[in-house]
PDB file of N, CA, C and O in Angstrom, chain B, residues numbered from 101:
ATOM      1  N   MET B 101      36.587  16.239  23.059  1.00  0.00           N
ATOM      2  CA  MET B 101      36.191  17.617  23.347  1.00  0.00           C
ATOM      3  C   MET B 101      35.312  17.632  24.588  1.00  0.00           C
ATOM      4  O   MET B 101      34.557  16.693  24.839  1.00  0.00           O
ATOM      5  N   ASN B 102      35.415  18.685  25.345  1.00  0.00           N
ATOM      6  CA  ASN B 102      34.606  18.861  26.543  1.00  0.00           C
ATOM      7  C   ASN B 102      33.162  19.147  26.175  1.00  0.00           C
ATOM      8  O   ASN B 102      32.870  19.653  25.092  1.00  0.00           O
ATOM      9  N   ARG B 103      32.258  18.815  27.097  1.00  0.00           N
ATOM     10  CA  ARG B 103      30.826  18.947  26.810  1.00  0.00           C
ATOM     11  C   ARG B 103      30.101  19.621  27.971  1.00  0.00           C
ATOM     12  O   ARG B 103      30.575  19.620  29.107  1.00  0.00           O
ATOM     13  N   VAL B 104      28.940  20.196  27.660  1.00  0.00           N
ATOM     14  CA  VAL B 104      28.002  20.684  28.667  1.00  0.00           C
ATOM     15  C   VAL B 104      26.646  20.063  28.372  1.00  0.00           C
ATOM     16  O   VAL B 104      26.337  19.743  27.224  1.00  0.00           O
ATOM     17  N   LYS B 105      25.846  19.897  29.401  1.00  0.00           N
ATOM     18  CA  LYS B 105      24.471  19.446  29.220  1.00  0.00           C
ATOM     19  C   LYS B 105      23.592  20.688  29.239  1.00  0.00           C
ATOM     20  O   LYS B 105      23.686  21.502  30.158  1.00  0.00           O
ATOM     21  N   VAL B 106      22.741  20.839  28.234  1.00  0.00           N
ATOM     22  CA  VAL B 106      21.844  21.977  28.145  1.00  0.00           C
ATOM     23  C   VAL B 106      20.414  21.451  28.313  1.00  0.00           C
ATOM     24  O   VAL B 106      19.989  20.529  27.616  1.00  0.00           O
ATOM     25  N   LEU B 107      19.688  22.056  29.247  1.00  0.00           N
ATOM     26  CA  LEU B 107      18.291  21.719  29.491  1.00  0.00           C
ATOM     27  C   LEU B 107      17.417  22.834  28.938  1.00  0.00           C
ATOM     28  O   LEU B 107      17.648  24.008  29.228  1.00  0.00           O
ATOM     29  N   TYR B 108      16.423  22.478  28.152  1.00  0.00           N
ATOM     30  CA  TYR B 108      15.527  23.464  27.545  1.00  0.00           C
ATOM     31  C   TYR B 108      14.146  23.357  28.188  1.00  0.00           C
ATOM     32  O   TYR B 108      13.654  22.255  28.432  1.00  0.00           O
ATOM     33  N   PHE B 109      13.527  24.501  28.459  1.00  0.00           N
ATOM     34  CA  PHE B 109      12.216  24.524  29.084  1.00  0.00           C
ATOM     35  C   PHE B 109      11.223  25.335  28.263  1.00  0.00           C
ATOM     36  O   PHE B 109      11.598  26.244  27.522  1.00  0.00           O
ATOM     37  N   ALA B 110       9.941  24.985  28.411  1.00  0.00           N
ATOM     38  CA  ALA B 110       8.794  25.706  27.848  1.00  0.00           C
ATOM     39  C   ALA B 110       8.978  26.000  26.361  1.00  0.00           C
ATOM     40  O   ALA B 110       9.261  25.093  25.580  1.00  0.00           O
ATOM     41  N   GLY B 111       8.818  27.261  25.969  1.00  0.00           N
ATOM     42  CA  GLY B 111       8.860  27.631  24.558  1.00  0.00           C
ATOM     43  C   GLY B 111      10.185  27.339  23.881  1.00  0.00           C
ATOM     44  O   GLY B 111      10.216  27.038  22.688  1.00  0.00           O
ATOM     45  N   VAL B 112      11.281  27.425  24.626  1.00  0.00           N
ATOM     46  CA  VAL B 112      12.593  27.120  24.042  1.00  0.00           C
ATOM     47  C   VAL B 112      12.662  25.632  23.696  1.00  0.00           C
ATOM     48  O   VAL B 112      13.196  25.251  22.655  1.00  0.00           O
ATOM     49  N   LYS B 113      12.122  24.809  24.572  1.00  0.00           N
ATOM     50  CA  LYS B 113      12.074  23.362  24.312  1.00  0.00           C
ATOM     51  C   LYS B 113      11.274  23.088  23.043  1.00  0.00           C
ATOM     52  O   LYS B 113      11.655  22.238  22.238  1.00  0.00           O
ATOM     53  N   ASP B 114      10.170  23.803  22.864  1.00  0.00           N
ATOM     54  CA  ASP B 114       9.358  23.634  21.656  1.00  0.00           C
ATOM     55  C   ASP B 114      10.129  24.048  20.400  1.00  0.00           C
ATOM     56  O   ASP B 114      10.031  23.388  19.366  1.00  0.00           O
ATOM     57  N   LEU B 115      10.886  25.128  20.489  1.00  0.00           N
ATOM     58  CA  LEU B 115      11.637  25.612  19.330  1.00  0.00           C
ATOM     59  C   LEU B 115      12.728  24.642  18.888  1.00  0.00           C
ATOM     60  O   LEU B 115      12.912  24.420  17.692  1.00  0.00           O
ATOM     61  N   VAL B 116      13.449  24.065  19.845  1.00  0.00           N
ATOM     62  CA  VAL B 116      14.549  23.173  19.479  1.00  0.00           C
ATOM     63  C   VAL B 116      14.106  21.718  19.338  1.00  0.00           C
ATOM     64  O   VAL B 116      14.857  20.886  18.829  1.00  0.00           O
ATOM     65  N   GLY B 117      12.890  21.410  19.788  1.00  0.00           N
ATOM     66  CA  GLY B 117      12.351  20.067  19.613  1.00  0.00           C
ATOM     67  C   GLY B 117      12.930  19.012  20.538  1.00  0.00           C
ATOM     68  O   GLY B 117      12.898  17.821  20.226  1.00  0.00           O
ATOM     69  N   ARG B 118      13.458  19.445  21.672  1.00  0.00           N
ATOM     70  CA  ARG B 118      14.005  18.497  22.648  1.00  0.00           C
ATOM     71  C   ARG B 118      14.082  19.172  24.016  1.00  0.00           C
ATOM     72  O   ARG B 118      14.075  20.399  24.116  1.00  0.00           O
ATOM     73  N   SER B 119      14.153  18.368  25.050  1.00  0.00           N
ATOM     74  CA  SER B 119      14.217  18.928  26.401  1.00  0.00           C
ATOM     75  C   SER B 119      15.648  19.051  26.916  1.00  0.00           C
ATOM     76  O   SER B 119      15.914  19.814  27.845  1.00  0.00           O
ATOM     77  N   GLU B 120      16.564  18.304  26.315  1.00  0.00           N
ATOM     78  CA  GLU B 120      17.969  18.420  26.729  1.00  0.00           C
ATOM     79  C   GLU B 120      18.874  17.861  25.648  1.00  0.00           C
ATOM     80  O   GLU B 120      18.450  17.104  24.775  1.00  0.00           O
ATOM     81  N   GLU B 121      20.145  18.262  25.738  1.00  0.00           N
ATOM     82  CA  GLU B 121      21.155  17.705  24.847  1.00  0.00           C
ATOM     83  C   GLU B 121      22.530  17.945  25.439  1.00  0.00           C
ATOM     84  O   GLU B 121      22.740  18.885  26.206  1.00  0.00           O
ATOM     85  N   ASP B 122      23.457  17.082  25.072  1.00  0.00           N
ATOM     86  CA  ASP B 122      24.861  17.265  25.420  1.00  0.00           C
ATOM     87  C   ASP B 122      25.530  17.937  24.236  1.00  0.00           C
ATOM     88  O   ASP B 122      25.484  17.428  23.116  1.00  0.00           O
ATOM     89  N   LEU B 123      26.152  19.079  24.483  1.00  0.00           N
ATOM     90  CA  LEU B 123      26.805  19.829  23.417  1.00  0.00           C
ATOM     91  C   LEU B 123      28.306  19.866  23.623  1.00  0.00           C
ATOM     92  O   LEU B 123      28.777  20.007  24.752  1.00  0.00           O
ATOM     93  N   PRO B 124      29.065  19.740  22.535  1.00  0.00           N
ATOM     94  CA  PRO B 124      30.502  19.987  22.639  1.00  0.00           C
ATOM     95  C   PRO B 124      30.730  21.443  23.065  1.00  0.00           C
ATOM     96  O   PRO B 124      30.038  22.347  22.597  1.00  0.00           O
ATOM     97  N   LEU B 125      31.686  21.658  23.938  1.00  0.00           N
ATOM     98  CA  LEU B 125      31.991  23.000  24.429  1.00  0.00           C
ATOM     99  C   LEU B 125      33.334  23.432  23.854  1.00  0.00           C
ATOM    100  O   LEU B 125      34.385  23.033  24.357  1.00  0.00           O
ATOM    101  N   PRO B 126      33.300  24.254  22.791  1.00  0.00           N
ATOM    102  CA  PRO B 126      34.563  24.730  22.213  1.00  0.00           C
ATOM    103  C   PRO B 126      35.379  25.502  23.247  1.00  0.00           C
ATOM    104  O   PRO B 126      34.822  26.098  24.170  1.00  0.00           O
ATOM    105  N   ASP B 127      36.683  25.488  23.088  1.00  0.00           N
ATOM    106  CA  ASP B 127      37.563  26.176  24.032  1.00  0.00           C
ATOM    107  C   ASP B 127      37.227  27.657  24.181  1.00  0.00           C
ATOM    108  O   ASP B 127      37.418  28.226  25.255  1.00  0.00           O
ATOM    109  N   ALA B 128      36.732  28.284  23.124  1.00  0.00           N
ATOM    110  CA  ALA B 128      36.428  29.718  23.159  1.00  0.00           C
ATOM    111  C   ALA B 128      35.163  30.035  23.949  1.00  0.00           C
ATOM    112  O   ALA B 128      34.941  31.191  24.308  1.00  0.00           O
ATOM    113  N   VAL B 129      34.340  29.046  24.223  1.00  0.00           N
ATOM    114  CA  VAL B 129      33.076  29.273  24.940  1.00  0.00           C
ATOM    115  C   VAL B 129      33.329  29.061  26.427  1.00  0.00           C
ATOM    116  O   VAL B 129      33.420  27.932  26.908  1.00  0.00           O
ATOM    117  N   ARG B 130      33.442  30.179  27.141  1.00  0.00           N
ATOM    118  CA  ARG B 130      33.740  30.111  28.567  1.00  0.00           C
ATOM    119  C   ARG B 130      32.813  30.984  29.408  1.00  0.00           C
ATOM    120  O   ARG B 130      33.043  31.152  30.606  1.00  0.00           O
ATOM    121  N   SER B 131      31.754  31.549  28.788  1.00  0.00           N
ATOM    122  CA  SER B 131      30.803  32.368  29.540  1.00  0.00           C
ATOM    123  C   SER B 131      29.390  32.031  29.084  1.00  0.00           C
ATOM    124  O   SER B 131      29.187  31.414  28.038  1.00  0.00           O
ATOM    125  N   VAL B 132      28.433  32.442  29.879  1.00  0.00           N
ATOM    126  CA  VAL B 132      27.033  32.236  29.514  1.00  0.00           C
ATOM    127  C   VAL B 132      26.728  32.946  28.195  1.00  0.00           C
ATOM    128  O   VAL B 132      26.034  32.388  27.345  1.00  0.00           O
ATOM    129  N   LEU B 133      27.231  34.158  28.012  1.00  0.00           N
ATOM    130  CA  LEU B 133      26.993  34.889  26.763  1.00  0.00           C
ATOM    131  C   LEU B 133      27.557  34.126  25.571  1.00  0.00           C
ATOM    132  O   LEU B 133      26.897  34.023  24.537  1.00  0.00           O
ATOM    133  N   ALA B 134      28.760  33.595  25.698  1.00  0.00           N
ATOM    134  CA  ALA B 134      29.352  32.836  24.594  1.00  0.00           C
ATOM    135  C   ALA B 134      28.554  31.556  24.323  1.00  0.00           C
ATOM    136  O   ALA B 134      28.413  31.146  23.171  1.00  0.00           O
ATOM    137  N   LEU B 135      28.036  30.929  25.375  1.00  0.00           N
ATOM    138  CA  LEU B 135      27.201  29.744  25.179  1.00  0.00           C
ATOM    139  C   LEU B 135      25.900  30.119  24.481  1.00  0.00           C
ATOM    140  O   LEU B 135      25.432  29.386  23.610  1.00  0.00           O
ATOM    141  N   GLU B 136      25.317  31.247  24.852  1.00  0.00           N
ATOM    142  CA  GLU B 136      24.102  31.716  24.178  1.00  0.00           C
ATOM    143  C   GLU B 136      24.361  31.885  22.678  1.00  0.00           C
ATOM    144  O   GLU B 136      23.537  31.485  21.856  1.00  0.00           O
ATOM    145  N   GLN B 137      25.487  32.469  22.329  1.00  0.00           N
ATOM    146  CA  GLN B 137      25.839  32.645  20.918  1.00  0.00           C
ATOM    147  C   GLN B 137      26.031  31.302  20.227  1.00  0.00           C
ATOM    148  O   GLN B 137      25.629  31.132  19.075  1.00  0.00           O
ATOM    149  N   LEU B 138      26.642  30.345  20.923  1.00  0.00           N
ATOM    150  CA  LEU B 138      26.806  29.004  20.376  1.00  0.00           C
ATOM    151  C   LEU B 138      25.449  28.355  20.125  1.00  0.00           C
ATOM    152  O   LEU B 138      25.242  27.722  19.090  1.00  0.00           O
ATOM    153  N   LEU B 139      24.528  28.513  21.072  1.00  0.00           N
ATOM    154  CA  LEU B 139      23.199  27.910  20.913  1.00  0.00           C
ATOM    155  C   LEU B 139      22.475  28.448  19.682  1.00  0.00           C
ATOM    156  O   LEU B 139      21.775  27.696  19.003  1.00  0.00           O
ATOM    157  N   THR B 140      22.634  29.736  19.385  1.00  0.00           N
ATOM    158  CA  THR B 140      21.966  30.286  18.201  1.00  0.00           C
ATOM    159  C   THR B 140      22.634  29.818  16.914  1.00  0.00           C
ATOM    160  O   THR B 140      22.017  29.848  15.849  1.00  0.00           O
ATOM    161  N   THR B 141      23.884  29.387  17.005  1.00  0.00           N
ATOM    162  CA  THR B 141      24.555  28.794  15.844  1.00  0.00           C
ATOM    163  C   THR B 141      24.079  27.358  15.634  1.00  0.00           C
ATOM    164  O   THR B 141      23.779  26.947  14.513  1.00  0.00           O
ATOM    165  N   VAL B 142      24.017  26.608  16.721  1.00  0.00           N
ATOM    166  CA  VAL B 142      23.583  25.207  16.652  1.00  0.00           C
ATOM    167  C   VAL B 142      22.095  25.109  16.307  1.00  0.00           C
ATOM    168  O   VAL B 142      21.676  24.223  15.562  1.00  0.00           O
ATOM    169  N   HIS B 143      21.304  26.034  16.862  1.00  0.00           N
ATOM    170  CA  HIS B 143      19.856  26.057  16.644  1.00  0.00           C
ATOM    171  C   HIS B 143      19.464  27.434  16.094  1.00  0.00           C
ATOM    172  O   HIS B 143      19.077  28.309  16.869  1.00  0.00           O
ATOM    173  N   PRO B 144      19.553  27.641  14.793  1.00  0.00           N
ATOM    174  CA  PRO B 144      19.252  28.955  14.208  1.00  0.00           C
ATOM    175  C   PRO B 144      17.856  29.472  14.562  1.00  0.00           C
ATOM    176  O   PRO B 144      17.628  30.682  14.562  1.00  0.00           O
ATOM    177  N   GLU B 145      16.926  28.570  14.862  1.00  0.00           N
ATOM    178  CA  GLU B 145      15.579  28.993  15.235  1.00  0.00           C
ATOM    179  C   GLU B 145      15.556  29.777  16.547  1.00  0.00           C
ATOM    180  O   GLU B 145      14.548  30.408  16.864  1.00  0.00           O
ATOM    181  N   LEU B 146      16.642  29.750  17.312  1.00  0.00           N
ATOM    182  CA  LEU B 146      16.721  30.514  18.559  1.00  0.00           C
ATOM    183  C   LEU B 146      17.220  31.944  18.349  1.00  0.00           C
ATOM    184  O   LEU B 146      17.132  32.767  19.261  1.00  0.00           O
ATOM    185  N   ALA B 147      17.735  32.244  17.174  1.00  0.00           N
ATOM    186  CA  ALA B 147      18.273  33.585  16.903  1.00  0.00           C
ATOM    187  C   ALA B 147      17.208  34.644  17.169  1.00  0.00           C
ATOM    188  O   ALA B 147      16.094  34.566  16.650  1.00  0.00           O
ATOM    189  N   GLY B 148      17.563  35.628  17.977  1.00  0.00           N
ATOM    190  CA  GLY B 148      16.655  36.718  18.300  1.00  0.00           C
ATOM    191  C   GLY B 148      15.593  36.362  19.320  1.00  0.00           C
ATOM    192  O   GLY B 148      14.731  37.187  19.621  1.00  0.00           O
ATOM    193  N   ARG B 149      15.633  35.154  19.861  1.00  0.00           N
ATOM    194  CA  ARG B 149      14.590  34.714  20.795  1.00  0.00           C
ATOM    195  C   ARG B 149      15.105  34.441  22.204  1.00  0.00           C
ATOM    196  O   ARG B 149      14.347  33.975  23.055  1.00  0.00           O
ATOM    197  N   LEU B 150      16.360  34.718  22.461  1.00  0.00           N
ATOM    198  CA  LEU B 150      16.907  34.416  23.777  1.00  0.00           C
ATOM    199  C   LEU B 150      17.088  35.651  24.649  1.00  0.00           C
ATOM    200  O   LEU B 150      17.641  35.558  25.745  1.00  0.00           O
ATOM    201  N   GLY B 151      16.634  36.795  24.181  1.00  0.00           N
ATOM    202  CA  GLY B 151      16.821  38.040  24.919  1.00  0.00           C
ATOM    203  C   GLY B 151      16.141  38.077  26.274  1.00  0.00           C
ATOM    204  O   GLY B 151      16.628  38.742  27.188  1.00  0.00           O
ATOM    205  N   SER B 152      15.028  37.378  26.426  1.00  0.00           N
ATOM    206  CA  SER B 152      14.292  37.432  27.691  1.00  0.00           C
ATOM    207  C   SER B 152      14.429  36.157  28.519  1.00  0.00           C
ATOM    208  O   SER B 152      13.812  36.042  29.578  1.00  0.00           O
ATOM    209  N   VAL B 153      15.230  35.198  28.052  1.00  0.00           N
ATOM    210  CA  VAL B 153      15.378  33.968  28.820  1.00  0.00           C
ATOM    211  C   VAL B 153      16.365  34.160  29.958  1.00  0.00           C
ATOM    212  O   VAL B 153      17.208  35.056  29.926  1.00  0.00           O
ATOM    213  N   ARG B 154      16.248  33.308  30.959  1.00  0.00           N
ATOM    214  CA  ARG B 154      17.219  33.261  32.048  1.00  0.00           C
ATOM    215  C   ARG B 154      18.056  32.011  31.851  1.00  0.00           C
ATOM    216  O   ARG B 154      17.557  30.987  31.384  1.00  0.00           O
ATOM    217  N   PHE B 155      19.303  32.095  32.202  1.00  0.00           N
ATOM    218  CA  PHE B 155      20.189  30.946  32.178  1.00  0.00           C
ATOM    219  C   PHE B 155      20.531  30.581  33.621  1.00  0.00           C
ATOM    220  O   PHE B 155      20.734  31.450  34.470  1.00  0.00           O
ATOM    221  N   ALA B 156      20.590  29.299  33.871  1.00  0.00           N
ATOM    222  CA  ALA B 156      21.050  28.810  35.169  1.00  0.00           C
ATOM    223  C   ALA B 156      22.200  27.839  34.902  1.00  0.00           C
ATOM    224  O   ALA B 156      22.119  26.987  34.017  1.00  0.00           O
ATOM    225  N   VAL B 157      23.252  27.985  35.672  1.00  0.00           N
ATOM    226  CA  VAL B 157      24.400  27.084  35.568  1.00  0.00           C
ATOM    227  C   VAL B 157      24.478  26.300  36.873  1.00  0.00           C
ATOM    228  O   VAL B 157      24.635  26.868  37.954  1.00  0.00           O
ATOM    229  N   ASN B 158      24.366  24.991  36.744  1.00  0.00           N
ATOM    230  CA  ASN B 158      24.409  24.112  37.919  1.00  0.00           C
ATOM    231  C   ASN B 158      23.393  24.543  38.979  1.00  0.00           C
ATOM    232  O   ASN B 158      23.704  24.619  40.168  1.00  0.00           O
ATOM    233  N   GLU B 159      22.174  24.822  38.517  1.00  0.00           N
ATOM    234  CA  GLU B 159      21.004  25.127  39.356  1.00  0.00           C
ATOM    235  C   GLU B 159      21.046  26.494  40.030  1.00  0.00           C
ATOM    236  O   GLU B 159      20.288  26.731  40.970  1.00  0.00           O
ATOM    237  N   SER B 160      21.907  27.395  39.579  1.00  0.00           N
ATOM    238  CA  SER B 160      21.924  28.772  40.091  1.00  0.00           C
ATOM    239  C   SER B 160      21.791  29.725  38.915  1.00  0.00           C
ATOM    240  O   SER B 160      22.498  29.592  37.916  1.00  0.00           O
ATOM    241  N   PHE B 161      20.875  30.695  39.035  1.00  0.00           N
ATOM    242  CA  PHE B 161      20.732  31.674  37.958  1.00  0.00           C
ATOM    243  C   PHE B 161      22.075  32.344  37.703  1.00  0.00           C
ATOM    244  O   PHE B 161      22.840  32.618  38.627  1.00  0.00           O
ATOM    245  N   ALA B 162      22.343  32.604  36.416  1.00  0.00           N
ATOM    246  CA  ALA B 162      23.651  33.106  36.012  1.00  0.00           C
ATOM    247  C   ALA B 162      23.513  34.363  35.162  1.00  0.00           C
ATOM    248  O   ALA B 162      22.553  34.518  34.407  1.00  0.00           O
ATOM    249  N   ALA B 163      24.481  35.250  35.297  1.00  0.00           N
ATOM    250  CA  ALA B 163      24.579  36.446  34.461  1.00  0.00           C
ATOM    251  C   ALA B 163      25.345  36.092  33.193  1.00  0.00           C
ATOM    252  O   ALA B 163      26.012  35.060  33.120  1.00  0.00           O
ATOM    253  N   ALA B 164      25.239  36.966  32.197  1.00  0.00           N
ATOM    254  CA  ALA B 164      25.894  36.729  30.903  1.00  0.00           C
ATOM    255  C   ALA B 164      27.397  36.541  31.047  1.00  0.00           C
ATOM    256  O   ALA B 164      28.002  35.791  30.281  1.00  0.00           O
ATOM    257  N   SER B 165      28.006  37.211  32.015  1.00  0.00           N
ATOM    258  CA  SER B 165      29.460  37.135  32.187  1.00  0.00           C
ATOM    259  C   SER B 165      29.911  35.962  33.055  1.00  0.00           C
ATOM    260  O   SER B 165      31.111  35.721  33.181  1.00  0.00           O
ATOM    261  N   ASP B 166      28.981  35.236  33.648  1.00  0.00           N
ATOM    262  CA  ASP B 166      29.345  34.114  34.505  1.00  0.00           C
ATOM    263  C   ASP B 166      29.999  33.001  33.693  1.00  0.00           C
ATOM    264  O   ASP B 166      29.687  32.821  32.516  1.00  0.00           O
ATOM    265  N   PRO B 167      30.899  32.261  34.316  1.00  0.00           N
ATOM    266  CA  PRO B 167      31.624  31.222  33.585  1.00  0.00           C
ATOM    267  C   PRO B 167      30.784  29.984  33.303  1.00  0.00           C
ATOM    268  O   PRO B 167      29.855  29.651  34.039  1.00  0.00           O
ATOM    269  N   VAL B 168      31.142  29.315  32.213  1.00  0.00           N
ATOM    270  CA  VAL B 168      30.619  27.998  31.856  1.00  0.00           C
ATOM    271  C   VAL B 168      31.835  27.106  31.656  1.00  0.00           C
ATOM    272  O   VAL B 168      32.791  27.475  30.973  1.00  0.00           O
ATOM    273  N   ALA B 169      31.781  25.927  32.265  1.00  0.00           N
ATOM    274  CA  ALA B 169      32.925  25.025  32.196  1.00  0.00           C
ATOM    275  C   ALA B 169      32.483  23.634  31.752  1.00  0.00           C
ATOM    276  O   ALA B 169      31.309  23.287  31.881  1.00  0.00           O
ATOM    277  N   PRO B 170      33.402  22.845  31.237  1.00  0.00           N
ATOM    278  CA  PRO B 170      33.064  21.475  30.860  1.00  0.00           C
ATOM    279  C   PRO B 170      32.419  20.737  32.031  1.00  0.00           C
ATOM    280  O   PRO B 170      32.859  20.851  33.175  1.00  0.00           O
ATOM    281  N   GLY B 171      31.376  19.984  31.724  1.00  0.00           N
ATOM    282  CA  GLY B 171      30.664  19.227  32.744  1.00  0.00           C
ATOM    283  C   GLY B 171      29.520  19.967  33.395  1.00  0.00           C
ATOM    284  O   GLY B 171      28.735  19.363  34.126  1.00  0.00           O
ATOM    285  N   ASP B 172      29.402  21.276  33.144  1.00  0.00           N
ATOM    286  CA  ASP B 172      28.296  22.048  33.720  1.00  0.00           C
ATOM    287  C   ASP B 172      26.967  21.617  33.118  1.00  0.00           C
ATOM    288  O   ASP B 172      26.898  21.080  32.012  1.00  0.00           O
ATOM    289  N   VAL B 173      25.913  21.873  33.892  1.00  0.00           N
ATOM    290  CA  VAL B 173      24.543  21.704  33.415  1.00  0.00           C
ATOM    291  C   VAL B 173      23.949  23.104  33.320  1.00  0.00           C
ATOM    292  O   VAL B 173      23.885  23.830  34.312  1.00  0.00           O
ATOM    293  N   VAL B 174      23.514  23.478  32.112  1.00  0.00           N
ATOM    294  CA  VAL B 174      23.001  24.824  31.858  1.00  0.00           C
ATOM    295  C   VAL B 174      21.534  24.716  31.482  1.00  0.00           C
ATOM    296  O   VAL B 174      21.184  24.008  30.539  1.00  0.00           O
ATOM    297  N   ALA B 175      20.673  25.415  32.216  1.00  0.00           N
ATOM    298  CA  ALA B 175      19.246  25.439  31.911  1.00  0.00           C
ATOM    299  C   ALA B 175      18.904  26.733  31.191  1.00  0.00           C
ATOM    300  O   ALA B 175      19.382  27.805  31.562  1.00  0.00           O
ATOM    301  N   VAL B 176      18.077  26.628  30.162  1.00  0.00           N
ATOM    302  CA  VAL B 176      17.600  27.782  29.395  1.00  0.00           C
ATOM    303  C   VAL B 176      16.119  27.919  29.733  1.00  0.00           C
ATOM    304  O   VAL B 176      15.299  27.089  29.340  1.00  0.00           O
ATOM    305  N   ILE B 177      15.789  28.988  30.476  1.00  0.00           N
ATOM    306  CA  ILE B 177      14.455  29.123  31.074  1.00  0.00           C
ATOM    307  C   ILE B 177      13.784  30.397  30.556  1.00  0.00           C
ATOM    308  O   ILE B 177      14.190  31.497  30.928  1.00  0.00           O
ATOM    309  N   PRO B 178      12.765  30.265  29.706  1.00  0.00           N
ATOM    310  CA  PRO B 178      12.044  31.445  29.236  1.00  0.00           C
ATOM    311  C   PRO B 178      11.135  31.992  30.321  1.00  0.00           C
ATOM    312  O   PRO B 178      10.830  31.296  31.289  1.00  0.00           O
ATOM    313  N   PRO B 179      10.695  33.247  30.163  1.00  0.00           N
ATOM    314  CA  PRO B 179       9.764  33.802  31.136  1.00  0.00           C
ATOM    315  C   PRO B 179       8.469  32.993  31.132  1.00  0.00           C
ATOM    316  O   PRO B 179       8.048  32.468  30.102  1.00  0.00           O
ATOM    317  N   VAL B 180       7.859  32.906  32.292  1.00  0.00           N
ATOM    318  CA  VAL B 180       6.621  32.137  32.412  1.00  0.00           C
ATOM    319  C   VAL B 180       5.479  33.092  32.674  1.00  0.00           C
ATOM    320  O   VAL B 180       5.548  33.924  33.579  1.00  0.00           O
ATOM    321  N   ALA B 181       4.432  32.974  31.885  1.00  0.00           N
ATOM    322  CA  ALA B 181       3.232  33.784  32.095  1.00  0.00           C
ATOM    323  C   ALA B 181       2.274  33.001  32.983  1.00  0.00           C
ATOM    324  O   ALA B 181       2.163  31.780  32.873  1.00  0.00           O
ATOM    325  N   GLY B 182       1.611  33.694  33.830  1.00  0.00           N
ATOM    326  CA  GLY B 182       0.662  33.019  34.721  1.00  0.00           C
ATOM    327  C   GLY B 182      -0.566  33.871  34.909  1.00  0.00           C
ATOM    328  O   GLY B 182      -0.635  35.014  34.458  1.00  0.00           O
ATOM    329  N   GLY B 183      -1.510  33.302  35.569  1.00  0.00           N
ATOM    330  CA  GLY B 183      -2.720  34.081  35.788  1.00  0.00           C
ATOM    331  C   GLY B 183      -3.551  33.514  36.883  1.00  0.00           C
ATOM    332  O   GLY B 183      -4.612  34.054  37.196  1.00  0.00           O
TER     333      GLY B 183
END
């Protein structure tokens, strides 16, 4: 099965307990939105918590409709507070 590498940052990394993982990419998952839904299935603790995160595919910020393909690197980046 094809795979994607998912990188987790800040609070999302804390929720899933890791900074990255290689995930199988089902044939039906071909967009950022579909990957987001997959992530909430794999990590139920993310359910309802990804609404404000940004996704980047291969180091470029991505919209929900943007494609995800086998071999991509997807970063899950929550908003950062500063002061």
